[in-house]
C-alpha positions as CSV (number, residue, x, y, z in Angstrom):
1,M,0.0,0.0,0.0
2,R,1.3,3.4,-0.9
3,S,1.9,6.1,1.7
4,R,-0.4,9.1,1.5
5,R,2.4,11.5,2.5
6,S,3.7,13.9,0.0
7,P,7.1,13.1,-1.5
8,S,8.7,16.0,0.4
9,A,7.3,14.7,3.7
10,Q,9.1,11.3,3.0
11,R,12.5,12.8,2.7
12,P,14.7,13.1,5.8
13,P,15.1,16.7,7.0
14,K,18.1,18.5,5.8
15,A,20.9,18.9,8.4
16,T,21.5,22.4,9.5
17,A,25.1,23.7,9.5
18,L,26.8,23.8,12.8
19,Y,27.9,27.4,12.3
20,T,26.6,30.2,10.2
21,D,29.3,32.2,8.4
22,A,29.0,35.0,11.0
23,E,29.3,32.5,13.9
24,R,32.3,30.9,12.3
25,Q,33.9,34.3,12.0
26,R,33.1,35.1,15.7
27,R,34.5,31.6,16.7
28,D,37.7,32.2,14.9
29,A,38.1,35.7,16.4
30,S,37.2,34.7,20.0
31,R,40.1,34.7,22.4
32,W,38.3,31.9,24.3
33,T,38.9,29.6,21.3
34,I,42.6,29.4,22.1
35,V,42.0,29.1,25.9
36,Q,39.7,26.2,25.2
37,G,42.3,24.6,22.9
38,V,44.8,24.7,25.8
39,L,42.5,23.7,28.6
40,A,41.0,20.7,26.8
41,P,44.1,18.5,26.5
42,L,45.2,19.6,29.9
43,Q,41.9,18.5,31.4
44,F,42.1,15.2,29.5
45,A,45.6,14.5,30.7
46,A,44.4,15.3,34.3
47,F,41.5,12.9,33.8
48,L,43.8,10.1,32.6
49,I,46.2,10.5,35.5
50,S,43.4,10.9,38.0
51,L,41.6,7.8,36.6
52,W,44.7,5.8,37.1
53,L,45.2,7.1,40.7
54,V,41.6,6.5,41.6
55,L,41.6,2.9,40.2
56,R,44.9,2.3,42.0
57,Y,43.4,3.4,45.3
58,L,40.3,1.3,44.8
59,T,42.3,-1.8,43.9
60,T,45.1,-1.5,46.5
61,D,43.8,0.8,49.2
62,E,47.0,2.9,48.7
63,G,47.4,6.4,47.5
64,L,44.2,8.0,48.8
65,A,45.8,11.5,49.2
66,S,47.1,11.4,45.6
67,A,43.8,10.1,44.2
68,T,41.9,12.8,46.1
69,A,44.2,15.6,45.0
70,S,43.9,14.4,41.4
71,V,40.1,14.5,41.4
72,V,40.2,18.0,42.9
73,I,42.6,19.2,40.2
74,K,40.5,17.5,37.5
75,T,37.4,19.2,38.9
76,L,39.0,22.6,39.1
77,L,40.1,22.2,35.4
78,L,36.5,21.3,34.6
79,Y,35.2,24.5,36.3
80,A,37.8,26.5,34.3
81,I,36.8,24.9,31.0
82,M,33.1,25.3,31.7
83,I,33.4,29.0,32.6
84,T,35.6,29.8,29.6
85,G,33.4,27.5,27.4
86,S,30.4,29.6,28.4
87,L,32.3,32.8,27.5
88,W,33.2,31.2,24.2
89,E,29.6,30.3,23.5
90,R,28.6,33.8,24.4
91,D,31.1,35.2,21.9
92,V,30.1,32.9,19.1
93,F,26.3,32.4,19.6
94,G,25.3,35.3,21.8
95,R,24.3,33.2,24.9
96,Y,26.3,31.7,27.7
97,L,24.8,28.2,27.5
98,F,22.4,26.1,25.5
99,A,23.0,27.6,22.1
100,R,21.3,25.7,19.3
101,A,24.5,24.1,18.0
102,F,25.6,22.8,21.5
103,F,22.3,22.4,23.3
104,W,22.6,18.7,24.1
105,E,26.3,18.9,24.9
106,D,25.5,21.6,27.4
107,V,22.7,19.6,29.0
108,V,25.1,16.7,29.6
109,S,27.8,19.1,30.7
110,M,25.5,20.2,33.5
111,L,25.3,16.5,34.7
112,V,29.1,16.3,34.5
113,L,29.4,19.5,36.5
114,A,26.9,18.3,39.0
115,L,28.6,15.0,39.6
116,H,32.0,16.6,40.0
117,T,30.5,19.2,42.4
118,A,28.9,16.4,44.4
119,Y,32.3,14.8,44.7
120,L,33.7,18.0,46.2
121,A,30.7,18.3,48.5
122,A,31.2,14.7,49.7
123,L,34.9,15.3,50.2
124,V,34.4,18.5,52.2
125,T,31.5,17.3,54.3
126,G,32.6,13.7,54.7
127,A,29.1,12.6,53.6
128,L,30.7,9.6,51.9
129,P,33.6,7.5,53.1
130,P,36.8,7.6,50.9
131,R,35.8,4.6,48.8
132,G,32.3,6.1,48.2
133,Q,34.0,9.4,47.2
134,M,36.1,7.5,44.7
135,Y,33.1,5.7,43.2
136,L,31.4,9.0,42.9
137,A,34.5,10.4,41.1
138,L,34.3,7.4,38.7
139,A,30.6,8.2,38.0
140,A,31.6,11.8,37.3
141,Y,34.4,10.6,35.0
142,A,32.0,8.3,33.1
143,S,29.8,11.3,32.4
144,Y,32.8,13.3,31.3
145,V,33.8,10.6,28.8
146,F,30.3,10.5,27.4
147,N,30.3,14.3,27.1
148,A,33.7,14.4,25.5
149,G,32.4,11.9,23.0
150,Q,29.5,14.3,22.2
151,F,32.0,17.1,21.5
152,L,34.2,14.9,19.4
153,L,31.2,14.1,17.2
154,K,30.6,17.9,16.9
155,L,34.2,18.4,16.0
156,R,33.9,15.7,13.3
157,A,30.7,17.3,12.0
158,A,32.4,20.8,11.9
159,R,35.4,19.3,9.9
160,K,33.0,17.7,7.4
161,E,31.1,20.9,7.1
162,R,34.1,22.9,6.2
163,G,35.9,20.3,4.1
164,P,39.1,18.4,4.6
165,R,41.5,21.4,4.5
166,A,39.6,23.7,6.7
167,G,40.8,24.1,10.3
168,A,37.4,23.9,12.0
169,T,37.2,24.9,15.6
170,V,34.7,23.3,17.9
171,R,34.2,23.1,21.6
172,F,35.2,19.7,23.0
173,A,34.0,19.5,26.5
174,G,34.9,23.0,26.6
175,V,37.7,22.3,24.2
176,A,38.4,23.9,20.9
177,E,40.6,22.7,18.1
């Protein structure tokens, strides 16, 4: 049986560009693009080191102080990247958060931020024992990895949009390339 929908209703919707020409120009001119580009790999390195230290503590019961310090450092870098990422988004899209192009990434970023902040609250208040704090840090890290994946997909989309030779810049968990 044939569908009664019109031919245009059967076509998938056309994908919208990640950036307009004006947004691309503002992105390239923003000082926060470079800041994001520096903070992103720094935060990722802190994440990898911290993940190793947290897992080491959970498996050996050794190195609690190192693991704790590493999670705090990772969290402070997350705050820095979220603040500068919001400033970047304001420069490019005219709003601090939830711009059309990065709406879902920003939604998940709020979860990432909440879990990292919950870790700090548990650390300061002692609401969780050390092992519980480390498991909370792992939950925060899992959300960070998911969010980083979202931004990597945006980076890939921006590169495809501009062609193979264009140096597209996109936030990656607050990171720009």
